[in-house]
C-alpha atoms as a printed R data frame, in Angstrom:
    type eleno elety resid chain resno      x       y       z
1   ATOM     1    CA   MET     A     1 60.112 -11.310  -6.330
2   ATOM     2    CA   TRP     A     2 58.025 -12.727  -9.152
3   ATOM     3    CA   LYS     A     3 54.730 -11.137 -10.012
4   ATOM     4    CA   VAL     A     4 52.199 -13.651 -11.307
5   ATOM     5    CA   GLU     A     5 49.294 -12.381 -13.336
6   ATOM     6    CA   VAL     A     6 46.607 -14.937 -14.140
7   ATOM     7    CA   LEU     A     7 45.277 -14.243 -17.612
8   ATOM     8    CA   THR     A     8 43.078 -17.290 -18.132
9   ATOM     9    CA   TYR     A     9 41.199 -19.448 -15.690
10  ATOM    10    CA   PRO     A    10 43.266 -22.690 -15.597
11  ATOM    11    CA   GLY     A    11 40.173 -24.885 -15.936
12  ATOM    12    CA   ALA     A    12 39.435 -23.201 -19.264
13  ATOM    13    CA   MET     A    13 42.846 -24.084 -20.718
14  ATOM    14    CA   ARG     A    14 43.160 -27.027 -23.064
15  ATOM    15    CA   VAL     A    15 46.040 -28.877 -24.605
16  ATOM    16    CA   LEU     A    16 47.183 -27.125 -27.771
17  ATOM    17    CA   GLU     A    17 49.853 -29.613 -28.790
18  ATOM    18    CA   SER     A    18 51.327 -32.896 -27.661
19  ATOM    19    CA   CYS     A    19 54.791 -34.023 -28.642
20  ATOM    20    CA   LEU     A    20 56.116 -37.558 -29.099
21  ATOM    21    CA   TYR     A    21 59.440 -38.858 -30.387
22  ATOM    22    CA   ALA     A    22 60.283 -41.530 -32.945
23  ATOM    23    CA   ASP     A    23 63.649 -42.593 -34.355
24  ATOM    24    CA   ASP     A    24 61.951 -43.913 -37.515
25  ATOM    25    CA   LEU     A    25 59.695 -41.193 -38.921
26  ATOM    26    CA   ALA     A    26 58.664 -43.313 -41.918
27  ATOM    27    CA   ALA     A    27 57.287 -45.993 -39.573
28  ATOM    28    CA   ALA     A    28 55.650 -43.279 -37.464
29  ATOM    29    CA   GLU     A    29 53.988 -41.745 -40.523
30  ATOM    30    CA   ALA     A    30 52.733 -45.138 -41.704
31  ATOM    31    CA   PHE     A    31 51.317 -45.814 -38.227
32  ATOM    32    CA   TYR     A    32 49.688 -42.449 -37.505
33  ATOM    33    CA   SER     A    33 48.368 -41.956 -41.052
34  ATOM    34    CA   GLY     A    34 47.534 -45.595 -41.824
35  ATOM    35    CA   VAL     A    35 46.552 -47.260 -38.547
36  ATOM    36    CA   LEU     A    36 45.057 -44.272 -36.716
37  ATOM    37    CA   GLY     A    37 43.869 -42.531 -39.895
38  ATOM    38    CA   LEU     A    38 45.216 -39.092 -38.961
39  ATOM    39    CA   THR     A    39 45.796 -36.546 -41.721
40  ATOM    40    CA   LEU     A    40 49.343 -35.242 -41.996
41  ATOM    41    CA   HIS     A    41 49.441 -31.448 -41.684
42  ATOM    42    CA   SER     A    42 53.119 -30.983 -42.584
43  ATOM    43    CA   LYS     A    43 56.515 -32.603 -42.296
44  ATOM    44    CA   VAL     A    44 60.204 -31.969 -42.680
45  ATOM    45    CA   SER     A    45 61.810 -35.175 -43.868
46  ATOM    46    CA   GLY     A    46 64.120 -36.649 -41.243
47  ATOM    47    CA   ARG     A    47 63.061 -34.090 -38.585
48  ATOM    48    CA   HIS     A    48 59.339 -34.055 -37.782
49  ATOM    49    CA   LEU     A    49 55.731 -34.891 -38.635
50  ATOM    50    CA   PHE     A    50 52.860 -32.598 -37.646
51  ATOM    51    CA   TYR     A    51 49.262 -33.827 -37.452
52  ATOM    52    CA   ARG     A    52 46.239 -31.557 -36.988
53  ATOM    53    CA   LEU     A    53 43.666 -32.961 -34.591
54  ATOM    54    CA   SER     A    54 40.351 -31.472 -33.552
55  ATOM    55    CA   GLY     A    55 41.453 -28.299 -31.769
56  ATOM    56    CA   ALA     A    56 45.038 -29.470 -31.179
57  ATOM    57    CA   MET     A    57 48.251 -30.583 -32.864
58  ATOM    58    CA   LEU     A    58 50.250 -33.792 -32.506
59  ATOM    59    CA   LEU     A    59 53.968 -33.254 -33.120
60  ATOM    60    CA   ILE     A    60 56.271 -36.220 -33.736
61  ATOM    61    CA   PHE     A    61 59.983 -35.455 -33.775
62  ATOM    62    CA   ASP     A    62 63.092 -37.474 -34.532
63  ATOM    63    CA   PRO     A    63 64.895 -36.986 -31.192
64  ATOM    64    CA   ALA     A    64 68.407 -36.555 -32.649
65  ATOM    65    CA   ALA     A    65 67.398 -34.264 -35.508
66  ATOM    66    CA   SER     A    66 65.109 -32.151 -33.353
67  ATOM    67    CA   ALA     A    67 67.936 -31.455 -30.882
68  ATOM    68    CA   ARG     A    68 69.666 -29.363 -33.560
69  ATOM    69    CA   PRO     A    69 68.430 -25.813 -34.209
70  ATOM    70    CA   GLY     A    70 66.356 -25.345 -37.334
71  ATOM    71    CA   ASP     A    71 63.258 -23.542 -38.571
72  ATOM    72    CA   VAL     A    72 61.430 -24.934 -35.540
73  ATOM    73    CA   PRO     A    73 62.960 -24.468 -32.065
74  ATOM    74    CA   SER     A    74 64.718 -27.477 -30.554
75  ATOM    75    CA   HIS     A    75 62.377 -30.217 -29.333
76  ATOM    76    CA   ALA     A    76 64.944 -32.690 -28.031
77  ATOM    77    CA   GLY     A    77 63.525 -35.732 -26.292
78  ATOM    78    CA   LYS     A    78 63.237 -39.473 -26.588
79  ATOM    79    CA   ALA     A    79 60.606 -42.089 -27.278
80  ATOM    80    CA   GLY     A    80 58.603 -43.264 -24.301
81  ATOM    81    CA   GLY     A    81 55.945 -40.566 -24.047
82  ATOM    82    CA   HIS     A    82 52.190 -40.873 -23.653
83  ATOM    83    CA   VAL     A    83 49.224 -39.188 -25.285
84  ATOM    84    CA   CYS     A    84 45.520 -39.953 -25.007
85  ATOM    85    CA   PHE     A    85 43.189 -39.330 -27.931
86  ATOM    86    CA   THR     A    86 39.455 -38.944 -27.415
87  ATOM    87    CA   LEU     A    87 36.921 -41.371 -28.751
88  ATOM    88    CA   ALA     A    88 33.169 -41.652 -28.350
89  ATOM    89    CA   ARG     A    89 32.055 -44.232 -25.792
90  ATOM    90    CA   GLY     A    90 30.239 -46.227 -28.471
91  ATOM    91    CA   GLU     A    91 33.398 -46.578 -30.616
92  ATOM    92    CA   THR     A    92 35.568 -48.530 -28.155
93  ATOM    93    CA   ASP     A    93 34.803 -51.984 -29.591
94  ATOM    94    CA   ALA     A    94 35.339 -50.866 -33.207
95  ATOM    95    CA   TRP     A    95 38.654 -49.193 -32.367
96  ATOM    96    CA   GLU     A    96 39.862 -52.223 -30.433
97  ATOM    97    CA   ALA     A    97 39.065 -54.434 -33.433
98  ATOM    98    CA   ARG     A    98 40.850 -52.016 -35.804
99  ATOM    99    CA   LEU     A    99 43.992 -51.872 -33.650
100 ATOM   100    CA   ARG     A   100 44.107 -55.661 -33.237
101 ATOM   101    CA   ALA     A   101 43.603 -56.087 -36.998
102 ATOM   102    CA   HIS     A   102 46.823 -54.083 -37.421
103 ATOM   103    CA   GLY     A   103 48.616 -56.546 -35.139
104 ATOM   104    CA   LEU     A   104 48.753 -54.310 -32.069
105 ATOM   105    CA   GLN     A   105 48.541 -55.563 -28.503
106 ATOM   106    CA   VAL     A   106 45.703 -53.702 -26.835
107 ATOM   107    CA   THR     A   107 44.971 -53.421 -23.136
108 ATOM   108    CA   ARG     A   108 41.407 -52.459 -22.308
109 ATOM   109    CA   TYR     A   109 40.862 -50.779 -18.953
110 ATOM   110    CA   ALA     A   110 37.498 -49.913 -17.376
111 ATOM   111    CA   TRP     A   111 37.191 -46.728 -15.339
112 ATOM   112    CA   GLY     A   112 33.992 -47.825 -13.586
113 ATOM   113    CA   ASP     A   113 30.925 -46.203 -15.098
114 ATOM   114    CA   ARG     A   114 33.032 -43.383 -16.608
115 ATOM   115    CA   GLY     A   115 34.083 -45.406 -19.661
116 ATOM   116    CA   GLU     A   116 36.927 -47.546 -20.944
117 ATOM   117    CA   SER     A   117 40.411 -46.835 -22.294
118 ATOM   118    CA   LEU     A   118 42.383 -48.695 -24.922
119 ATOM   119    CA   TYR     A   119 46.165 -48.688 -24.385
120 ATOM   120    CA   PHE     A   120 48.675 -49.641 -27.109
121 ATOM   121    CA   GLU     A   121 52.123 -48.619 -28.384
122 ATOM   122    CA   ASP     A   122 53.234 -46.911 -31.559
123 ATOM   123    CA   PRO     A   123 56.282 -48.273 -33.459
124 ATOM   124    CA   ALA     A   124 58.650 -46.075 -31.363
125 ATOM   125    CA   GLY     A   125 57.339 -47.362 -28.019
126 ATOM   126    CA   ASN     A   126 55.232 -44.339 -27.092
127 ATOM   127    CA   VAL     A   127 52.189 -45.430 -25.079
128 ATOM   128    CA   LEU     A   128 48.974 -44.276 -26.716
129 ATOM   129    CA   GLU     A   129 45.492 -44.299 -25.267
130 ATOM   130    CA   LEU     A   130 42.029 -43.896 -26.738
131 ATOM   131    CA   ALA     A   131 39.352 -42.911 -24.211
132 ATOM   132    CA   PRO     A   132 36.141 -40.937 -23.900
133 ATOM   133    CA   PRO     A   133 36.434 -37.579 -22.124
134 ATOM   134    CA   SER     A   134 34.040 -38.987 -19.506
135 ATOM   135    CA   ILE     A   135 36.932 -40.879 -17.842
136 ATOM   136    CA   TRP     A   136 37.921 -37.465 -16.480
137 ATOM   137    CA   GLY     A   137 34.340 -36.359 -15.873
138 ATOM   138    CA   LEU     A   138 34.409 -34.228 -19.017
139 ATOM   139    CA   GLU     A   139 31.698 -34.067 -21.663
140 ATOM   140    CA   SER     A   140 32.029 -36.569 -24.467
């Protein structure tokens, strides 16, 4: 019989890290650093890129290289994931223009009066989203 001890109220938990996969880490770095403007925290050439976000980390692994043991535990996977980054409600138009200026196809979706999301893909085919926290009824 398993004993479950709740240490933290689940509603108080937040995402600490999100992980995506890319076969071409150079293209991923150019995209996440150049197009999205994220600052690279660290990387191991041919294995992974780590980006520090506000209160969280974005990890991007080469799926084949990350399947092998190394300094970081195995993170085997494949491209095709999804992550949503927050944006302020008033920044949706500017971000859509920026993404389109980089040649990306952008789908804009309205969540009623809660705000709008922008959906697009990174070079590896991961589906990314920019949205205000209000789409989930959270503070923005």
